[in-house]
KEBARO-456148 format. One record per atom (N, C-alpha, C): x, y, z; atom name; residue number from 1. Coordinates in Angstrom, 3 decimals. Layout:
N
+----------+----------+----------+------+-----+
!        u !        v !        w ! atom !  nr !
+----------+----------+----------+------+-----+
!        X !        Y !        Z !   CA ! NUM !
...
+----------+----------+----------+------+-----+
//
This chain:
84
+----------+----------+----------+------+-----+
!        u !        v !        w ! atom !  nr !
+----------+----------+----------+------+-----+
!    5.749 !  -74.273 !   38.108 !    N !   1 !
!    7.268 !  -73.186 !   38.130 !   CA !   1 !
!    6.570 !  -72.133 !   38.830 !    C !   1 !
!    7.290 !  -71.203 !   39.550 !    N !   2 !
!    6.950 !  -70.099 !   40.053 !   CA !   2 !
!    8.625 !  -68.852 !   39.987 !    C !   2 !
!    7.940 !  -67.599 !   39.624 !    N !   3 !
!    8.900 !  -66.507 !   39.723 !   CA !   3 !
!    8.936 !  -65.773 !   40.861 !    C !   3 !
!   10.173 !  -65.531 !   41.196 !    N !   4 !
!   10.581 !  -64.716 !   42.375 !   CA !   4 !
!   10.717 !  -63.333 !   42.062 !    C !   4 !
!    9.560 !  -62.826 !   42.182 !    N !   5 !
!    9.542 !  -61.317 !   41.446 !   CA !   5 !
!   10.223 !  -60.426 !   42.428 !    C !   5 !
!   10.910 !  -58.987 !   41.707 !    N !   6 !
!   11.681 !  -58.142 !   42.669 !   CA !   6 !
!   10.889 !  -56.995 !   43.628 !    C !   6 !
!    9.849 !  -57.279 !   43.546 !    N !   7 !
!    8.905 !  -56.568 !   44.398 !   CA !   7 !
!    8.502 !  -57.066 !   45.717 !    C !   7 !
!    8.873 !  -58.393 !   45.703 !    N !   8 !
!    8.798 !  -59.028 !   47.029 !   CA !   8 !
!    6.879 !  -60.072 !   46.801 !    C !   8 !
!    6.918 !  -60.272 !   45.044 !    N !   9 !
!    5.634 !  -60.941 !   45.385 !   CA !   9 !
!    6.167 !  -62.176 !   44.552 !    C !   9 !
!    5.464 !  -63.497 !   44.549 !    N !  10 !
!    5.489 !  -64.474 !   43.628 !   CA !  10 !
!    4.398 !  -64.553 !   42.612 !    C !  10 !
!    4.705 !  -65.078 !   41.594 !    N !  11 !
!    3.857 !  -65.079 !   40.396 !   CA !  11 !
!    4.247 !  -66.761 !   39.596 !    C !  11 !
!    3.309 !  -66.945 !   38.975 !    N !  12 !
!    3.693 !  -68.433 !   38.288 !   CA !  12 !
!    3.132 !  -68.471 !   37.119 !    C !  12 !
!    4.244 !  -69.103 !   36.691 !    N !  13 !
!    4.505 !  -69.587 !   34.988 !   CA !  13 !
!    5.193 !  -68.440 !   34.339 !    C !  13 !
!    4.945 !  -67.232 !   34.825 !    N !  14 !
!    5.915 !  -66.005 !   33.926 !   CA !  14 !
!    6.009 !  -65.091 !   35.243 !    C !  14 !
!    7.107 !  -64.108 !   34.880 !    N !  15 !
!    7.221 !  -63.020 !   35.796 !   CA !  15 !
!    6.339 !  -62.031 !   35.593 !    C !  15 !
!    6.261 !  -61.182 !   36.640 !    N !  16 !
!    5.735 !  -59.973 !   36.436 !   CA !  16 !
!    6.313 !  -58.592 !   36.323 !    C !  16 !
!    5.869 !  -57.906 !   35.781 !    N !  17 !
!    6.820 !  -56.332 !   35.540 !   CA !  17 !
!    6.317 !  -55.257 !   36.311 !    C !  17 !
!    5.076 !  -55.446 !   36.884 !    N !  18 !
!    4.724 !  -54.775 !   37.762 !   CA !  18 !
!    5.246 !  -54.426 !   38.905 !    C !  18 !
!    5.724 !  -52.815 !   39.045 !    N !  19 !
!    6.680 !  -52.215 !   40.247 !   CA !  19 !
!    6.433 !  -51.925 !   41.058 !    C !  19 !
!    4.751 !  -51.031 !   41.539 !    N !  20 !
!    4.110 !  -50.741 !   42.163 !   CA !  20 !
!    2.917 !  -51.753 !   42.818 !    C !  20 !
!    2.489 !  -51.974 !   44.004 !    N !  21 !
!    1.709 !  -52.579 !   44.634 !   CA !  21 !
!    0.529 !  -51.964 !   43.989 !    C !  21 !
!   -0.414 !  -52.841 !   43.558 !    N !  22 !
!   -2.207 !  -52.343 !   43.334 !   CA !  22 !
!   -2.825 !  -53.076 !   44.022 !    C !  22 !
!   -4.271 !  -52.812 !   43.683 !    N !  23 !
!   -5.175 !  -53.048 !   44.384 !   CA !  23 !
!   -5.324 !  -54.548 !   43.808 !    C !  23 !
!   -6.148 !  -55.774 !   44.838 !    N !  24 !
!   -6.357 !  -57.073 !   44.177 !   CA !  24 !
!   -8.003 !  -56.833 !   43.566 !    C !  24 !
!   -8.465 !  -57.435 !   42.545 !    N !  25 !
!   -7.435 !  -58.660 !   41.632 !   CA !  25 !
!   -6.749 !  -57.560 !   40.941 !    C !  25 !
!   -5.565 !  -57.467 !   40.601 !    N !  26 !
!   -4.662 !  -56.696 !   39.657 !   CA !  26 !
!   -4.253 !  -57.587 !   38.462 !    C !  26 !
!   -4.293 !  -58.979 !   39.036 !    N !  27 !
!   -3.976 !  -59.800 !   37.787 !   CA !  27 !
!   -4.960 !  -60.657 !   37.157 !    C !  27 !
!   -6.529 !  -60.454 !   37.329 !    N !  28 !
!   -7.496 !  -61.129 !   36.534 !   CA !  28 !
!   -7.331 !  -62.703 !   36.944 !    C !  28 !
!   -6.582 !  -63.191 !   36.287 !    N !  29 !
!   -7.084 !  -64.911 !   36.583 !   CA !  29 !
!   -5.780 !  -65.368 !   36.713 !    C !  29 !
!   -4.534 !  -64.398 !   36.834 !    N !  30 !
!   -3.094 !  -65.081 !   37.186 !   CA !  30 !
!   -2.943 !  -65.104 !   38.936 !    C !  30 !
!   -2.312 !  -66.036 !   39.245 !    N !  31 !
!   -2.278 !  -66.602 !   40.748 !   CA !  31 !
!   -0.598 !  -65.879 !   40.957 !    C !  31 !
!   -1.012 !  -65.222 !   42.222 !    N !  32 !
!    0.248 !  -64.200 !   42.732 !   CA !  32 !
!   -0.174 !  -64.976 !   44.600 !    C !  32 !
!    1.210 !  -64.690 !   44.820 !    N !  33 !
!    1.480 !  -64.807 !   46.334 !   CA !  33 !
!    2.021 !  -63.258 !   46.666 !    C !  33 !
!    1.714 !  -62.489 !   47.708 !    N !  34 !
!    1.999 !  -61.297 !   47.663 !   CA !  34 !
!    2.026 !  -61.034 !   49.241 !    C !  34 !
!    2.724 !  -61.557 !   49.743 !    N !  35 !
!    2.871 !  -61.825 !   51.200 !   CA !  35 !
!    3.335 !  -60.320 !   51.938 !    C !  35 !
!    4.628 !  -59.834 !   51.237 !    N !  36 !
!    5.324 !  -58.729 !   51.348 !   CA !  36 !
!    5.508 !  -57.877 !   49.934 !    C !  36 !
!    4.950 !  -58.104 !   49.324 !    N !  37 !
!    4.779 !  -56.506 !   48.118 !   CA !  37 !
!    5.020 !  -55.410 !   48.554 !    C !  37 !
!    5.877 !  -55.045 !   47.524 !    N !  38 !
!    6.249 !  -53.492 !   48.254 !   CA !  38 !
!    7.202 !  -53.053 !   47.106 !    C !  38 !
!    7.397 !  -51.686 !   46.924 !    N !  39 !
!    7.872 !  -50.728 !   45.567 !   CA !  39 !
!    9.257 !  -50.876 !   46.385 !    C !  39 !
!   10.035 !  -51.759 !   45.495 !    N !  40 !
!   11.329 !  -52.217 !   45.608 !   CA !  40 !
!   11.823 !  -52.527 !   43.972 !    C !  40 !
!   12.715 !  -51.470 !   43.589 !    N !  41 !
!   13.486 !  -51.979 !   42.572 !   CA !  41 !
!   14.497 !  -52.395 !   42.619 !    C !  41 !
!   14.993 !  -53.699 !   42.357 !    N !  42 !
!   16.474 !  -53.971 !   42.556 !   CA !  42 !
!   16.964 !  -54.053 !   40.934 !    C !  42 !
!   16.332 !  -53.932 !   40.006 !    N !  43 !
!   16.957 !  -53.999 !   38.727 !   CA !  43 !
!   18.265 !  -53.932 !   38.484 !    C !  43 !
!   18.456 !  -52.741 !   38.848 !    N !  44 !
!   20.088 !  -52.015 !   38.878 !   CA !  44 !
!   20.755 !  -52.281 !   39.889 !    C !  44 !
!   21.040 !  -52.820 !   40.960 !    N !  45 !
!   21.653 !  -53.301 !   42.365 !   CA !  45 !
!   20.917 !  -54.031 !   43.097 !    C !  45 !
!   20.903 !  -54.987 !   43.291 !    N !  46 !
!   20.365 !  -56.032 !   44.532 !   CA !  46 !
!   20.353 !  -57.200 !   44.211 !    C !  46 !
!   19.958 !  -57.793 !   45.246 !    N !  47 !
!   19.836 !  -59.441 !   44.751 !   CA !  47 !
!   18.574 !  -59.998 !   45.099 !    C !  47 !
!   17.557 !  -60.709 !   44.762 !    N !  48 !
!   16.838 !  -61.695 !   45.606 !   CA !  48 !
!   17.284 !  -62.773 !   45.448 !    C !  48 !
!   17.221 !  -63.740 !   46.582 !    N !  49 !
!   18.137 !  -65.033 !   47.075 !   CA !  49 !
!   16.545 !  -65.991 !   47.425 !    C !  49 !
!   17.041 !  -66.934 !   47.271 !    N !  50 !
!   15.858 !  -68.160 !   47.788 !   CA !  50 !
!   16.599 !  -69.341 !   47.943 !    C !  50 !
!   16.047 !  -70.205 !   48.770 !    N !  51 !
!   16.545 !  -71.338 !   49.195 !   CA !  51 !
!   15.116 !  -72.285 !   49.301 !    C !  51 !
!   15.332 !  -73.817 !   49.043 !    N !  52 !
!   14.432 !  -74.860 !   49.111 !   CA !  52 !
!   14.827 !  -75.730 !   50.085 !    C !  52 !
!   13.646 !  -76.189 !   51.050 !    N !  53 !
!   14.148 !  -77.163 !   52.107 !   CA !  53 !
!   13.439 !  -77.990 !   52.307 !    C !  53 !
!   13.692 !  -79.470 !   52.064 !    N !  54 !
!   12.826 !  -80.114 !   52.327 !   CA !  54 !
!   13.430 !  -81.339 !   53.271 !    C !  54 !
!   14.229 !  -80.907 !   54.320 !    N !  55 !
!   14.059 !  -81.563 !   55.638 !   CA !  55 !
!   15.210 !  -80.444 !   56.582 !    C !  55 !
!   15.315 !  -80.699 !   57.901 !    N !  56 !
!   15.659 !  -80.106 !   58.876 !   CA !  56 !
!   15.005 !  -79.024 !   59.862 !    C !  56 !
!   15.437 !  -78.250 !   60.346 !    N !  57 !
!   14.943 !  -77.405 !   61.205 !   CA !  57 !
!   13.854 !  -76.311 !   60.725 !    C !  57 !
!   13.785 !  -76.043 !   59.086 !    N !  58 !
!   12.748 !  -75.111 !   58.725 !   CA !  58 !
!   11.675 !  -75.690 !   58.553 !    C !  58 !
!   11.696 !  -77.053 !   57.712 !    N !  59 !
!   10.484 !  -77.905 !   57.564 !   CA !  59 !
!    9.488 !  -77.905 !   59.331 !    C !  59 !
!   10.604 !  -78.272 !   60.476 !    N !  60 !
!   10.209 !  -78.073 !   61.723 !   CA !  60 !
!    9.378 !  -77.242 !   61.918 !    C !  60 !
!    9.971 !  -76.057 !   61.900 !    N !  61 !
!    9.648 !  -75.106 !   62.510 !   CA !  61 !
!    8.274 !  -74.295 !   61.493 !    C !  61 !
!    7.963 !  -74.501 !   60.228 !    N !  62 !
!    6.989 !  -74.383 !   59.303 !   CA !  62 !
!    5.559 !  -75.012 !   59.888 !    C !  62 !
!    6.391 !  -76.399 !   60.031 !    N !  63 !
!    5.078 !  -77.242 !   60.853 !   CA !  63 !
!    4.105 !  -76.840 !   62.177 !    C !  63 !
!    5.390 !  -76.634 !   62.843 !    N !  64 !
!    4.730 !  -75.880 !   64.022 !   CA !  64 !
!    4.448 !  -74.699 !   64.170 !    C !  64 !
!    4.708 !  -73.543 !   63.220 !    N !  65 !
!    3.751 !  -72.576 !   62.992 !   CA !  65 !
!    2.618 !  -72.666 !   62.449 !    C !  65 !
!    2.273 !  -73.302 !   61.615 !    N !  66 !
!    1.430 !  -73.887 !   60.725 !   CA !  66 !
!    0.287 !  -74.361 !   61.854 !    C !  66 !
!    0.414 !  -75.482 !   62.352 !    N !  67 !
!   -0.015 !  -75.802 !   63.795 !   CA !  67 !
!   -0.279 !  -75.262 !   64.739 !    C !  67 !
!    0.157 !  -74.342 !   65.108 !    N !  68 !
!    0.109 !  -73.199 !   66.098 !   CA !  68 !
!   -1.213 !  -72.337 !   65.535 !    C !  68 !
!   -0.774 !  -71.779 !   64.555 !    N !  69 !
!   -1.845 !  -70.825 !   64.103 !   CA !  69 !
!   -3.237 !  -70.941 !   63.249 !    C !  69 !
!   -3.262 !  -72.788 !   62.914 !    N !  70 !
!   -4.401 !  -73.640 !   62.776 !   CA !  70 !
!   -4.560 !  -74.369 !   62.921 !    C !  70 !
!   -4.822 !  -74.619 !   64.671 !    N !  71 !
!   -5.125 !  -75.935 !   65.193 !   CA !  71 !
!   -5.841 !  -77.047 !   64.744 !    C !  71 !
!   -6.861 !  -77.072 !   63.923 !    N !  72 !
!   -7.404 !  -77.473 !   63.578 !   CA !  72 !
!   -7.115 !  -78.180 !   62.321 !    C !  72 !
!   -6.261 !  -78.079 !   61.886 !    N !  73 !
!   -5.614 !  -78.491 !   60.711 !   CA !  73 !
!   -4.265 !  -79.399 !   61.124 !    C !  73 !
!   -4.076 !  -80.479 !   60.599 !    N !  74 !
!   -3.100 !  -81.618 !   60.475 !   CA !  74 !
!   -2.151 !  -81.382 !   59.549 !    C !  74 !
!   -1.263 !  -80.488 !   59.659 !    N !  75 !
!   -0.026 !  -80.233 !   58.812 !   CA !  75 !
!    0.974 !  -80.777 !   59.112 !    C !  75 !
!    1.772 !  -81.198 !   58.298 !    N !  76 !
!    3.266 !  -81.430 !   58.220 !   CA !  76 !
!    3.930 !  -80.983 !   56.887 !    C !  76 !
!    4.843 !  -79.924 !   57.137 !    N !  77 !
!    5.395 !  -79.531 !   56.121 !   CA !  77 !
!    6.434 !  -80.502 !   54.963 !    C !  77 !
!    6.261 !  -80.755 !   53.921 !    N !  78 !
!    7.599 !  -81.722 !   53.170 !   CA !  78 !
!    8.135 !  -80.518 !   52.558 !    C !  78 !
!    7.892 !  -79.754 !   52.618 !    N !  79 !
!    9.038 !  -78.573 !   51.118 !   CA !  79 !
!    8.469 !  -77.180 !   51.695 !    C !  79 !
!    9.726 !  -76.234 !   51.990 !    N !  80 !
!    9.536 !  -74.847 !   52.069 !   CA !  80 !
!   10.386 !  -74.014 !   51.189 !    C !  80 !
!    9.940 !  -72.947 !   50.828 !    N !  81 !
!   10.539 !  -72.083 !   50.101 !   CA !  81 !
!   10.665 !  -70.932 !   50.941 !    C !  81 !
!   11.926 !  -70.201 !   50.729 !    N !  82 !
!   12.202 !  -68.802 !   51.542 !   CA !  82 !
!   12.884 !  -68.432 !   50.658 !    C !  82 !
!   12.206 !  -66.730 !   50.423 !    N !  83 !
!   12.682 !  -65.925 !   49.604 !   CA !  83 !
!   13.150 !  -64.659 !   50.203 !    C !  83 !
!   13.954 !  -63.827 !   50.562 !    N !  84 !
!   14.625 !  -63.077 !   50.631 !   CA !  84 !
!   15.117 !  -61.771 !   49.754 !    C !  84 !
+----------+----------+----------+------+-----+
//
């Protein structure tokens, strides 16, 4: 299980209340995906949306993108998570 936090990052097993990006390793042993971590506070107003894909064009595009940027990897996406 993972949490989509309001500042553009994902954490696993529990949400994060950190509202300002910090230097790594800021979580010690906690895993984090922070591809778009920013200073964003939407607790009073705003929405974080997500969708999961297990088939279709999104999986095809993810497979193509990963194989383009990592040509030595034989990758086929079977699941994609998109948060906005």
